[in-house]
N, C-alpha and C positions, 0 to 999 in steps of 0.2 A: 679477787681472792688470789692468794699466792699459790694455793694448792687447788687442783681441780676437784669439783664436786664428786663425792663418792656416793653413788646411789645403788643400793642393794635390794633386790626382791628375794625374800626368803620364804620357801614353802608355798610359793604362789607363782602363777604365770606373770610374765612381764606385761604390763599394760602401757601402751603408748600414751593413752590419754592421761593416766595417772602419773607417768613419768614426766610428761610435758607440764602438767599442773605443778608438780613438785619443783621442777627446774624453774618455772616462773616465780614460785614463792621464794626460792633461794635467791634468784636475781633481785627480787624486791628487797630482801633482807640486805643483800650486798649494797644495793643502791642507797639505803638509809643508814647503813653502818659500814663505812668504807674500811674500818680497821679489822674486818673479819679476814682471818687468814685462810680458814678452810671450813668445810661443812661435810658431814657424813649423815646420810639419811638411810634408815633401814625400814622397809615396809615388809611386814610379815603376816602370813595367814596362819594362825595357830592351828595345830592339829586337834581335831575333835574325835574322841573315841565314840563308838556307837552307844556305849552304856552311859556316858556322861552327856551325850547330846540332848537328851530329854530333861535331865535333872537340873542342869545349870546352864545359863546362857554363856556361851563363849564369845570371844571377840571376833568380829567380822574382819577387822584390820587392826593390826598393832603398828604404830609408827613411832620410831625413835629418831630424834634429830639431835646431833651433836654439833655445836658451833665453837670454833676456835677463834678467839679474839686476841690480838697482840697484847701481851703482857697481862692477861687476865685468866682466871680459872675457866675451864671448859664449861659451856652451858649445855646441859643435857635435859631434854624434855621427852617424856614417853607418854603415850596415851593409847587407849583402845576403845573402840565403840562396840557396845553390845549388839549382837545380831538383831535383836528385836528393835533396837533404837535406830540402827544404821539403815535398814531397809535398802541394802545394796548401794548406799551412798558413801563411798570411800572418800570422796572429796571433802565431806564434812569433817572427817577425822583429820585430814591434812590441814584444812583451814583452821581447825581448833588448835592443833599443835603449833602451827606457825604463828598464830596469834599470841600464844603463850610465850614462844621464843622471842617474838618482837617486843612484848611487854617486858620480859626480863632484861633484854638488852637495853631497852629505853630507860627502865627504872634504875638498873644497876650501873650501866656503863654509858649513859648518855653523856654527851660532851659538856652540857651545861644544864643547871637546874633553872628554875623560874627566875631566880635572881641574877643569872648570868655568871655565876661562879662555878669553878670546877668542882665536881663531886669527889669526895674522899671516900675510898672504900677501905674498910677495916681489914685486918689480916685474915679474919675468919670469913671474909667474903660478903659481909653485911654492909648495907649502906645506912649510915645514921640519918635519922629523920631530923630535919632542921626546921 
């Protein structure tokens, strides 16, 4: 990447394990997609009020990943895992978000499709199905 990874922890304590896992996932993205210019990851723990804590499940971790690819629109993926579903497993949120990012990069900006020709991306950012 031309720009260093921007990793932000918002409203939560920095976790070395979570940071290491995110850095590994970004490195894997960069390895498979060398045209990535930069990446920004924001991990946040949303605030829960005492009144709303019982009535609606809030997210255990919200993760936003923004990927810059040379000459392409910004790829942004956001996800949150409900507290009941997460069971303190923040890595599952990270895994899910990076799988979506990988799929979007592979589908929209892959170098070649199955026939070996270059994909054409329309101005609205869509990839025509051939």
